[in-house]
N, CA, C and O atoms as a MOPAC input file, in Angstrom:
PM7 MOZYME 1SCF
protein

 N     -6.88700 1    48.79800 1     9.59600 1
 C     -6.77200 1    47.52000 1     9.65800 1
 C     -6.27400 1    47.30100 1    11.20400 1
 O     -5.41300 1    47.99700 1    11.74200 1
 N     -6.90600 1    46.30900 1    11.76900 1
 C     -6.21300 1    46.04600 1    13.08400 1
 C     -4.88000 1    44.96700 1    12.94100 1
 O     -4.62700 1    44.31300 1    11.92900 1
 N     -4.32700 1    44.95900 1    13.84400 1
 C     -3.06700 1    44.32300 1    13.65600 1
 C     -3.15700 1    42.95100 1    13.80100 1
 O     -2.19800 1    42.24600 1    13.48800 1
 N     -4.23700 1    42.45200 1    14.25800 1
 C     -4.55400 1    40.92300 1    14.23700 1
 C     -5.05600 1    40.42400 1    12.94400 1
 O     -4.81700 1    39.26200 1    12.61800 1
 N     -5.78900 1    41.27700 1    12.12100 1
 C     -6.18100 1    41.00000 1    10.75000 1
 C     -4.88600 1    41.00700 1     9.88900 1
 O     -4.83600 1    40.03000 1     9.14200 1
 N     -3.83300 1    41.84600 1     9.79900 1
 C     -2.82900 1    41.75000 1     9.35800 1
 C     -1.97000 1    40.46900 1     9.49300 1
 O     -1.52900 1    39.87900 1     8.50700 1
 N     -1.77000 1    40.09500 1    10.69100 1
 C     -1.05800 1    39.05500 1    11.18700 1
 C     -1.63000 1    37.79300 1    10.47500 1
 O     -0.92900 1    36.98600 1     9.86400 1
 N     -2.92200 1    37.71400 1    10.61300 1
 C     -3.71600 1    36.35900 1     9.98500 1
 C     -3.67300 1    36.43000 1     8.42900 1
 O     -3.90800 1    35.44300 1     7.73200 1
 N     -3.36800 1    37.62000 1     7.94000 1
 C     -3.05100 1    37.69300 1     6.37200 1
 C     -1.66800 1    37.16100 1     6.17300 1
 O     -1.44700 1    36.17000 1     5.47800 1
 N     -0.66900 1    37.89400 1     6.84600 1
 C      0.62800 1    37.25800 1     6.52300 1
 C      0.89200 1    35.85900 1     6.82000 1
 O      1.74200 1    35.26300 1     6.15800 1
 N      0.14800 1    35.18100 1     7.89600 1
 C      0.24800 1    33.75400 1     8.17000 1
 C     -0.56400 1    32.99200 1     6.96200 1
 O     -0.02700 1    32.03500 1     6.40400 1
 N     -1.61700 1    33.35100 1     6.64800 1
 C     -1.98800 1    32.70600 1     5.56800 1
 C     -1.20700 1    32.76400 1     4.12200 1
 O     -1.15700 1    31.86400 1     3.28400 1
 N     -0.68300 1    33.91600 1     4.06900 1
 C      0.29800 1    33.96500 1     2.89400 1
 C      1.50000 1    33.19500 1     2.80400 1
 O      2.08800 1    32.86800 1     1.77300 1
 N      1.80400 1    32.93900 1     3.98700 1
 C      3.03300 1    32.35600 1     4.27000 1
 C      2.80400 1    30.79300 1     4.12400 1
 O      3.67100 1    30.05900 1     3.65100 1
 N      1.50500 1    30.31400 1     4.59000 1
 C      1.06900 1    29.06300 1     4.40500 1
 C      1.04400 1    28.67100 1     2.87200 1
 O      1.56900 1    27.64500 1     2.43700 1
 N      0.35400 1    29.63400 1     2.08000 1
 C      0.36200 1    29.42100 1     0.61200 1
 C      1.61000 1    29.34500 1    -0.03700 1
 O      1.70200 1    28.55600 1    -0.97700 1
 N      2.61600 1    30.03800 1     0.29900 1
 C      3.79700 1    30.16300 1    -0.44400 1
 C      4.47500 1    28.78500 1     0.01900 1
 O      5.03200 1    28.10100 1    -0.84000 1
 N      4.44800 1    28.42300 1     1.16200 1
 C      5.18300 1    27.25400 1     1.51400 1
 C      4.42700 1    26.01600 1     0.70000 1
 O      5.16900 1    25.24200 1     0.09600 1
 N      3.00900 1    25.78800 1     0.64900 1
 C      2.54000 1    25.00000 1    -0.11400 1
 C      3.01500 1    25.04000 1    -1.69400 1
 O      3.27900 1    23.97100 1    -2.24400 1
 N      3.10300 1    26.07600 1    -2.29800 1
 C      3.43400 1    26.26700 1    -3.60500 1
 C      4.78900 1    25.57200 1    -3.84500 1
 O      4.97800 1    24.73300 1    -4.72600 1
 N      5.90100 1    26.10400 1    -2.78500 1
 C      7.36600 1    25.64000 1    -2.99300 1
 C      7.41000 1    23.86300 1    -2.74500 1
 O      8.09600 1    23.06100 1    -3.38000 1
 N      6.52900 1    23.59500 1    -1.71200 1
 C      6.57300 1    22.08000 1    -1.58800 1
 C      6.08600 1    21.32900 1    -2.86200 1
 O      6.70900 1    20.35400 1    -3.28100 1
 N      4.85200 1    21.84200 1    -3.53300 1
 C      4.64600 1    21.31400 1    -4.72600 1
 C      5.81300 1    21.34100 1    -5.82900 1
 O      6.19000 1    20.28000 1    -6.32700 1
 N      6.32600 1    22.45400 1    -6.16700 1
 C      7.42800 1    22.63000 1    -7.03000 1
 C      8.53400 1    21.71000 1    -6.85400 1
 O      9.01400 1    21.21300 1    -7.87200 1
 N      9.08700 1    21.35900 1    -5.54300 1
 C      9.98100 1    20.47400 1    -5.01900 1
 C      9.61700 1    18.90400 1    -5.35900 1
 O     10.46200 1    18.09200 1    -5.73800 1
 N      8.29900 1    18.62400 1    -5.17400 1
 C      7.81900 1    17.22500 1    -5.50600 1
 C      7.97000 1    17.03200 1    -6.88100 1
 O      8.31500 1    15.93300 1    -7.31600 1
 N      7.70200 1    18.17500 1    -7.75600 1
 C      7.57300 1    17.93300 1    -9.42600 1
 C      9.12600 1    17.78300 1    -9.68300 1
 O      9.42400 1    16.94200 1   -10.53100 1
 N     10.14500 1    18.46200 1    -9.08800 1
 C     11.56200 1    18.27600 1    -9.53800 1
 C     11.86300 1    16.57400 1    -9.27200 1
 O     12.67100 1    16.02100 1   -10.01900 1
 N     11.36100 1    15.99000 1    -8.46800 1
 C     11.67900 1    14.38700 1    -8.27400 1
 C     11.67400 1    13.85200 1    -9.52900 1
 O     12.66200 1    13.16400 1    -9.78700 1
 N     10.64900 1    13.99500 1   -10.59300 1
 C     10.51000 1    13.55300 1   -11.82000 1
 C     11.43800 1    13.86100 1   -12.83800 1
 O     11.63100 1    13.04100 1   -13.73500 1
 N     12.06300 1    14.99100 1   -12.81400 1
 C     13.10500 1    15.25200 1   -13.61700 1
 C     14.03900 1    14.63000 1   -13.99500 1
 O     14.59800 1    14.14900 1   -13.00900 1
 N     14.66900 1    14.29100 1   -15.15000 1
 C     15.73100 1    13.17100 1   -15.29000 1
 C     17.12200 1    13.54200 1   -14.58300 1
 O     17.64900 1    14.63800 1   -14.39200 1
 N     17.47200 1    12.41900 1   -14.30800 1
 C     18.96800 1    12.73000 1   -13.71800 1
 C     20.03500 1    13.14700 1   -14.48700 1
 O     21.05000 1    13.71800 1   -14.08700 1
 N     19.68500 1    12.76100 1   -15.85900 1
 C     20.78100 1    13.25300 1   -16.84500 1
 C     20.10400 1    13.77700 1   -17.98000 1
 O     18.98300 1    13.37000 1   -18.28200 1
 N     20.82900 1    14.83500 1   -18.77000 1
 C     20.14500 1    15.61800 1   -19.86500 1
 C     21.36800 1    15.74800 1   -20.97400 1
 O     22.49900 1    15.94100 1   -20.52800 1
 N     21.24500 1    15.68400 1   -21.89400 1
 C     22.21200 1    16.02100 1   -22.96100 1
 C     21.79800 1    17.39700 1   -23.69600 1
 O     22.68400 1    18.10700 1   -24.17100 1
 N     20.53500 1    17.73800 1   -23.77700 1
 C     20.21400 1    18.90200 1   -24.16000 1
 C     19.11200 1    19.57300 1   -23.22700 1
 O     17.90300 1    19.41100 1   -23.39100 1
 N     19.65900 1    20.30500 1   -22.28100 1
 C     19.05200 1    21.01700 1   -21.30600 1
 C     18.94200 1    22.51100 1   -21.71600 1
 O     19.88200 1    23.24600 1   -22.01900 1
 N     17.60900 1    22.83100 1   -21.66900 1
 C     17.15600 1    24.37500 1   -22.17600 1
 C     16.46200 1    24.95000 1   -21.04200 1
 O     15.78400 1    24.29300 1   -20.25200 1
 N     16.67700 1    26.34500 1   -20.98500 1
 C     15.93800 1    27.17200 1   -20.13600 1
 C     15.25800 1    28.33200 1   -20.57700 1
 O     15.91700 1    29.16300 1   -21.20200 1
 N     14.03100 1    28.54100 1   -20.36000 1
 C     13.30600 1    29.72700 1   -21.05600 1
 C     12.28900 1    30.06200 1   -20.32400 1
 O     11.75700 1    29.18600 1   -19.64300 1
 N     11.80800 1    31.36200 1   -20.30000 1
 C     10.47700 1    31.59300 1   -19.44800 1
 C     10.64300 1    31.21000 1   -18.23900 1
 O      9.58600 1    30.71900 1   -17.84200 1
 N     11.40600 1    31.19000 1   -17.48700 1
 C     11.66200 1    30.72600 1   -16.00200 1
 C     11.50400 1    29.32200 1   -15.92100 1
 O     11.21400 1    29.01100 1   -14.76600 1
 N     11.59400 1    28.15200 1   -16.83500 1
 C     11.27000 1    26.99000 1   -16.72400 1
 C     12.60500 1    26.36500 1   -17.31000 1
 O     13.33900 1    27.05800 1   -18.01400 1
 N     12.88200 1    25.16000 1   -17.03800 1
 C     13.82900 1    24.07900 1   -17.63100 1
 C     13.13800 1    23.00800 1   -18.07300 1
 O     12.21800 1    22.43400 1   -17.49000 1
 N     13.71400 1    22.70600 1   -19.34900 1
 C     13.21700 1    21.44500 1   -20.02800 1
 C     14.57600 1    20.49600 1   -20.32200 1
 O     15.71700 1    20.93200 1   -20.46800 1
 N     14.21400 1    19.27000 1   -20.36500 1
 C     15.42200 1    18.50300 1   -21.19800 1
 C     14.68100 1    18.11200 1   -22.49500 1
 O     13.60400 1    17.51900 1   -22.54700 1
 N     15.47400 1    18.56400 1   -23.59600 1
 C     15.10300 1    18.15200 1   -24.83000 1
 C     15.59800 1    17.19100 1   -25.64700 1
 O     15.62000 1    17.33400 1   -26.86900 1
 N     16.05200 1    16.09400 1   -25.01300 1
 C     16.86200 1    14.79100 1   -25.54000 1
 C     15.46600 1    14.13100 1   -26.37300 1
 O     14.28100 1    14.14800 1   -26.03900 1
 N     16.02200 1    13.65200 1   -27.38000 1
 C     15.12000 1    12.88600 1   -28.41300 1
 C     15.63800 1    11.53800 1   -28.44200 1
 O     16.80600 1    11.22800 1   -28.67900 1
 N     14.49000 1    10.60900 1   -28.13200 1
 C     15.05700 1     9.19000 1   -28.27400 1
 C     13.83100 1     8.27900 1   -28.94900 1
 O     12.78300 1     8.74300 1   -29.39900 1
 N     14.26800 1     6.66200 1   -28.90800 1
 C     13.12600 1     6.01300 1   -29.37300 1
 C     12.02600 1     5.82500 1   -28.61300 1
 O     11.00500 1     5.30500 1   -29.06500 1
 N     12.17100 1     6.30500 1   -27.19100 1
 C     10.97600 1     6.24300 1   -26.46700 1
 C     11.14100 1     7.15100 1   -25.39000 1
 O     12.28700 1     7.56400 1   -25.21000 1
 N     10.14300 1     7.59500 1   -24.55300 1
 C     10.13100 1     8.59400 1   -23.60600 1
 C     10.60000 1     7.84600 1   -22.14400 1
 O     10.27200 1     6.70500 1   -21.81700 1
 N     11.29900 1     8.61500 1   -21.49200 1
 C     11.94100 1     7.84800 1   -20.13500 1
 C     10.66800 1     7.47200 1   -19.10400 1
 O      9.58300 1     8.05300 1   -19.14800 1
 N     10.91900 1     6.66300 1   -18.40200 1
 C     10.09500 1     6.28400 1   -17.43000 1
 C      9.39400 1     7.60300 1   -16.63800 1
 O     10.12500 1     8.56400 1   -16.39400 1
 N      8.21600 1     7.63600 1   -16.30900 1
 C      7.81000 1     8.72500 1   -15.32700 1
 C      7.60300 1    10.01100 1   -16.29900 1
 O      7.41500 1    11.06100 1   -15.68400 1
 N      7.60700 1    10.09500 1   -17.63000 1
 C      7.49700 1    11.34700 1   -18.26600 1
 C      5.97400 1    11.44500 1   -18.50100 1
 O      5.35600 1    10.40900 1   -18.74700 1
 N      5.30000 1    12.69500 1   -18.43600 1
 C      3.92100 1    13.09200 1   -18.18800 1
 C      3.68000 1    13.54400 1   -19.63500 1
 O      2.67400 1    13.19000 1   -20.25000 1
 N      4.53100 1    14.25500 1   -20.11300 1
 C      4.27300 1    14.81800 1   -21.40600 1
 C      4.98900 1    14.49900 1   -22.55200 1
 O      5.70500 1    15.35500 1   -23.07100 1
 N      4.88000 1    13.24000 1   -23.07700 1
 C      5.39600 1    12.61300 1   -24.10800 1
 C      4.95300 1    13.00500 1   -25.48600 1
 O      3.81000 1    12.79300 1   -25.89100 1
 N      5.96100 1    13.62600 1   -26.24500 1
 C      5.33900 1    13.90600 1   -27.57400 1
 C      6.18000 1    13.24200 1   -28.85900 1
 O      7.39400 1    13.03700 1   -28.85600 1
 N      5.47800 1    13.02200 1   -29.69700 1
 C      6.10600 1    12.27300 1   -30.84600 1
 C      6.89500 1    13.64200 1   -31.81000 1
 O      6.32900 1    14.64400 1   -32.24800 1
 N      8.12000 1    13.32300 1   -31.91500 1
 C      8.85600 1    14.49100 1   -32.74900 1
 C      9.06500 1    14.14400 1   -34.25300 1
 O      9.10700 1    15.02800 1   -35.10900 1
 N      9.18000 1    12.97100 1   -34.50500 1
 C      9.20900 1    12.53700 1   -35.86100 1
 C      8.47400 1    11.12500 1   -36.27600 1
 O      8.49600 1    10.21300 1   -35.44900 1
 N      7.95200 1    10.96700 1   -37.29300 1
 C      7.29100 1     9.50200 1   -37.63200 1
 C      8.12500 1     8.79900 1   -38.65900 1
 O      8.03700 1     7.57200 1   -38.67700 1
 N      8.91400 1     9.38000 1   -39.50700 1
 C      9.67800 1     8.54100 1   -40.45300 1
 C     10.89300 1     9.27400 1   -40.70700 1
 O     10.92400 1    10.50400 1   -40.66600 1
 N     12.05700 1     8.43900 1   -41.00900 1
 C     11.87100 1     7.04000 1   -41.23200 1
 C     11.81400 1     6.24200 1   -39.84400 1
 O     11.37300 1     5.09500 1   -39.77000 1
 N     12.29200 1     6.94400 1   -38.78400 1
 C     12.18100 1     6.19200 1   -37.35600 1
 C     11.28700 1     6.88200 1   -36.53400 1
 O     11.44500 1     8.08700 1   -36.73000 1
 N     10.48400 1     6.68300 1   -35.76400 1
 C      9.42000 1     7.44200 1   -34.87400 1
 C     10.39200 1     7.54000 1   -33.71300 1
 O     10.99100 1     6.60200 1   -33.18500 1
 N     10.46100 1     9.03700 1   -33.35100 1
 C     11.15700 1     9.25900 1   -32.18600 1
 C     10.34400 1    10.23500 1   -31.10500 1
 O      9.45900 1    11.00400 1   -31.47900 1
 N     10.67300 1    10.13100 1   -30.01100 1
 C      9.85500 1    11.09200 1   -29.00000 1
 C     10.61000 1    11.94300 1   -28.15500 1
 O     11.81500 1    11.70100 1   -28.10600 1
 N     10.11300 1    13.01700 1   -27.38500 1
 C     10.42300 1    14.06600 1   -26.69700 1
 C      9.49200 1    14.17400 1   -25.30800 1
 O      8.26100 1    14.20200 1   -25.32500 1
 N     10.18500 1    14.21900 1   -24.30000 1
 C      9.45200 1    14.40600 1   -22.91100 1
 C      9.44500 1    15.96100 1   -22.90900 1
 O     10.50800 1    16.57000 1   -23.03400 1
 N      8.44200 1    16.51100 1   -22.79100 1
 C      8.02500 1    17.95600 1   -22.36600 1
 C      7.95000 1    18.35500 1   -20.95600 1
 O      7.62900 1    19.49500 1   -20.62100 1
 N      8.26600 1    17.35900 1   -20.07500 1
 C      8.35400 1    17.76700 1   -18.72000 1
 C      9.26600 1    18.98500 1   -18.32900 1
 O     10.36500 1    19.13400 1   -18.86500 1
 N      8.75100 1    19.91100 1   -17.31800 1
 C      9.76300 1    20.91100 1   -17.04200 1
 C      9.76000 1    20.95100 1   -15.67500 1
 O      9.06200 1    20.19700 1   -14.99700 1
 N     10.68400 1    21.99500 1   -15.11100 1
 C     10.56400 1    22.26800 1   -13.86100 1
 C     11.05200 1    23.89800 1   -13.65400 1
 O     11.49000 1    24.53300 1   -14.61400 1
 N     10.94400 1    24.40800 1   -12.49900 1
 C     11.25700 1    25.89500 1   -12.47900 1
 C     12.98100 1    26.00700 1   -12.52800 1
 O     13.73000 1    25.27900 1   -11.87600 1
 N     13.38100 1    27.01500 1   -13.38900 1
 C     14.84800 1    27.25900 1   -13.40200 1
 C     15.24000 1    28.22500 1   -12.57300 1
 O     15.33300 1    29.42600 1   -12.82800 1
 N     15.50500 1    27.58400 1   -11.41300 1
 C     16.14300 1    28.29500 1    -9.95000 1
 C     17.63200 1    27.62000 1   -10.00300 1
 O     18.06000 1    26.62600 1   -10.58900 1
 N     18.25100 1    28.61000 1    -9.11700 1
 C     19.73000 1    28.38800 1    -8.81200 1
 C     19.91300 1    27.11800 1    -8.38700 1
 O     20.79600 1    26.42900 1    -8.89800 1
 N     19.00500 1    26.58000 1    -7.27200 1
 C     19.33500 1    25.44300 1    -6.78100 1
 C     18.90300 1    24.12700 1    -7.62500 1
 O     18.98100 1    22.97800 1    -7.19000 1
 N     18.42400 1    24.50800 1    -8.93400 1
 C     17.90500 1    23.65200 1    -9.84900 1
 C     18.82300 1    23.72900 1   -11.03600 1
 O     18.38500 1    24.23400 1   -12.07000 1
 N     20.12100 1    23.25200 1   -10.98400 1
 C     20.99000 1    23.44900 1   -12.33100 1
 C     20.61900 1    22.39400 1   -13.23500 1
 O     19.88200 1    21.48500 1   -12.85300 1
 N     21.09400 1    22.44900 1   -14.45700 1
 C     20.70700 1    21.51000 1   -15.61400 1
 C     21.57900 1    20.18900 1   -15.10400 1
 O     22.72500 1    20.32400 1   -14.67400 1
 N     21.01700 1    19.09300 1   -15.18500 1
 C     21.50200 1    17.71800 1   -14.77300 1
 C     22.75900 1    17.42100 1   -15.66300 1
 O     22.82400 1    18.06400 1   -16.71100 1
 N     23.74700 1    16.54900 1   -15.39100 1
 C     24.85800 1    16.56500 1   -16.23100 1
 C     24.32500 1    15.57600 1   -17.35200 1
 O     23.28300 1    14.92300 1   -17.30600 1
 N     25.33300 1    15.61100 1   -18.43800 1
 C     25.03500 1    14.80900 1   -19.68300 1
 C     25.22400 1    13.37600 1   -19.33800 1
 O     26.05400 1    12.85800 1   -18.59000 1
 N     24.23500 1    12.82800 1   -20.07400 1
 C     23.77600 1    11.24800 1   -20.25900 1
 C     25.08800 1    10.55200 1   -20.54600 1
 O     25.68600 1    11.10400 1   -21.46900 1
 N     25.71700 1     9.50700 1   -20.03500 1
 C     26.62700 1     8.67900 1   -20.44600 1
 C     26.54300 1     7.85200 1   -21.63800 1
 O     25.55100 1     7.12400 1   -21.66100 1
 N     27.25500 1     7.78300 1   -22.54300 1
 C     26.93300 1     7.07500 1   -23.88600 1
 C     27.62100 1     5.79500 1   -23.77700 1
 O     28.80200 1     5.74200 1   -23.43100 1
 N     26.88200 1     4.69000 1   -24.07900 1
 C     27.57600 1     3.39800 1   -23.86700 1
 C     28.06200 1     2.98700 1   -25.34700 1
 O     28.68400 1     1.93900 1   -25.52300 1

């Protein structure tokens, strides 16, 4: 291959990686600012807090229990990277 073709391939690959990273950073903006039960597995991080409703901005809200009280859990996750540590525990009032 000619060097110009290799350079073009490397540039396109770099643009693709930058796009993927910018998308993952945008998804992190929706992750909760506090979490009592933070779990990481398969390269993803989840906040497994259960409550009477899902937090604002939750995309994957699931019913956990229907009786005696209906409770919900948000299934949103993000990449488990060193720069994305688990958020601090939520303060109880």
